[in-house]
C-alpha positions as CSV (number, residue, x, y, z in Angstrom):
1,M,-51.5,47.9,-1.4
2,T,-50.2,51.1,-3.0
3,T,-46.4,51.1,-2.6
4,A,-44.4,54.2,-2.1
5,F,-41.3,52.4,-3.4
6,S,-40.4,49.1,-5.1
7,H,-37.1,47.2,-5.4
8,P,-36.5,44.3,-7.8
9,L,-34.8,41.2,-6.6
10,R,-34.1,37.9,-8.2
11,V,-34.3,34.7,-6.2
12,R,-30.8,33.1,-5.9
13,W,-30.1,29.3,-5.6
14,A,-28.8,29.7,-2.1
15,E,-32.2,31.1,-0.9
16,V,-34.3,28.1,-1.8
17,D,-34.8,25.0,0.3
18,A,-35.1,21.3,-0.5
19,Q,-38.7,21.8,-1.6
20,G,-37.5,24.2,-4.3
21,V,-39.1,27.3,-2.7
22,V,-37.7,30.3,-0.9
23,F,-36.8,29.3,2.7
24,N,-39.2,31.3,4.9
25,P,-36.7,33.4,6.8
26,N,-35.3,34.8,3.6
27,Y,-38.4,36.9,3.1
28,F,-37.3,38.9,6.1
29,L,-33.9,39.4,4.4
30,Y,-35.7,40.6,1.3
31,A,-37.8,43.0,3.4
32,D,-34.7,44.4,5.1
33,V,-33.0,44.9,1.7
34,A,-36.0,46.7,0.3
35,A,-36.5,48.8,3.5
36,T,-32.9,49.9,3.3
37,E,-33.2,50.9,-0.3
38,F,-36.5,52.7,0.4
39,L,-34.8,54.8,3.1
40,R,-31.8,55.4,0.8
41,A,-34.2,56.6,-1.9
42,L,-35.7,59.0,0.6
43,G,-32.3,60.4,1.3
44,V,-32.4,59.5,5.0
45,V,-29.5,57.1,4.8
46,Q,-27.3,60.0,4.1
47,T,-28.9,62.7,6.3
48,S,-30.4,60.9,9.3
49,T,-27.7,58.4,10.3
50,P,-28.5,58.6,14.1
51,D,-32.1,57.7,13.4
52,L,-31.0,54.6,11.5
53,L,-28.1,53.5,13.8
54,E,-30.3,53.9,16.8
55,S,-33.4,52.1,15.3
56,Y,-34.1,48.5,16.2
57,V,-36.7,46.0,14.8
58,V,-39.1,45.3,17.7
59,D,-41.8,43.4,15.8
60,A,-41.5,41.4,12.6
61,R,-44.4,39.5,11.1
62,A,-45.2,37.8,7.8
63,S,-48.2,36.3,6.1
64,F,-47.4,33.8,3.5
65,R,-49.7,33.4,0.5
66,A,-47.7,31.6,-2.1
67,P,-44.0,30.6,-2.6
68,A,-41.3,32.1,-4.7
69,R,-38.9,29.8,-6.5
70,F,-35.4,29.9,-7.8
71,D,-34.8,32.6,-10.5
72,D,-38.2,34.3,-9.9
73,L,-37.9,38.0,-10.4
74,L,-39.6,39.6,-7.4
75,D,-40.8,43.1,-6.9
76,I,-40.5,44.2,-3.2
77,G,-43.0,47.0,-2.5
78,V,-42.5,49.2,0.6
79,R,-44.8,51.8,2.2
80,V,-45.0,53.5,5.6
81,D,-47.7,51.9,7.7
82,R,-47.4,54.0,10.8
83,I,-45.2,56.9,12.2
84,G,-45.1,57.3,16.0
85,R,-43.1,59.5,18.3
86,S,-40.1,57.1,18.5
87,S,-41.2,54.3,16.2
88,Y,-42.3,53.7,12.7
89,A,-43.7,50.7,10.9
90,L,-43.3,49.5,7.3
91,R,-45.5,47.3,5.2
92,I,-43.6,45.3,2.7
93,D,-45.1,43.2,0.0
94,V,-43.1,40.6,-1.9
95,M,-44.7,40.3,-5.3
96,R,-44.2,38.3,-8.5
97,D,-46.0,39.5,-11.7
98,G,-48.2,41.8,-9.6
99,A,-49.4,39.0,-7.3
100,V,-48.6,39.4,-3.6
101,L,-46.7,36.3,-2.4
102,V,-45.8,37.4,1.1
103,E,-46.8,40.4,3.3
104,V,-44.2,41.6,5.8
105,W,-44.7,44.1,8.6
106,L,-41.6,45.6,10.3
107,T,-41.8,47.9,13.3
108,Y,-38.7,49.9,14.3
109,V,-38.1,51.9,17.5
110,R,-35.4,54.5,18.0
111,A,-33.7,53.8,21.3
112,V,-30.5,54.7,23.2
113,D,-29.4,52.7,26.3
114,G,-32.6,50.7,26.3
115,A,-34.9,53.8,26.4
116,S,-36.9,55.0,23.4
117,I,-36.1,58.5,22.1
118,P,-38.0,60.6,19.5
119,L,-37.4,60.2,15.8
120,S,-35.8,63.4,14.4
121,E,-38.2,65.8,12.7
122,T,-36.2,65.4,9.4
123,F,-36.7,61.6,9.5
124,R,-40.4,61.9,10.4
125,L,-41.0,64.3,7.6
126,A,-39.2,62.1,5.1
127,L,-41.4,59.2,6.0
128,A,-44.6,61.2,6.1
129,A,-43.9,62.6,2.6
130,T,-44.4,59.1,1.2
131,T,-47.9,58.6,2.7
132,S,-51.1,59.9,1.3
133,A,-51.5,63.5,2.3
134,G,-48.4,63.2,4.5
135,E,-50.3,61.2,7.1
136,S,-49.4,57.7,8.3
137,S,-52.0,55.0,8.2
138,E,-53.0,52.8,11.0
139,D,-54.3,49.9,8.9
140,G,-52.6,46.9,7.4
141,K,-51.3,45.3,10.6
142,P,-52.3,41.7,11.2
């Protein structure tokens, strides 16, 4: 995967289980941290607050290849997987030394009072600017 953005993260003691590996749900926390930093780097945290406050995760998936352990330095890569009318999907790879340990897919929908509403043009353009030729891809979903 070619990432549009990456965020470093070191595994802390509180994130590992009795087996000495990162407890599985923590990978979703890592993905959320990296997704937020990705959006901050795009400038949309500051300029598209309604898009963010009205966006909800509607699908979260992970594929586990290898474990991370205490004190591992991870690189969390983020790219836009899909941009729809009212939704967008991110592909997030948790890597150590260039090897993908966990693949995470997060799909968000913008909604108010239980009904989807369109993403703002500003938000859509910011996301699209990170994809090749400004287009979103449809691949990469399990």
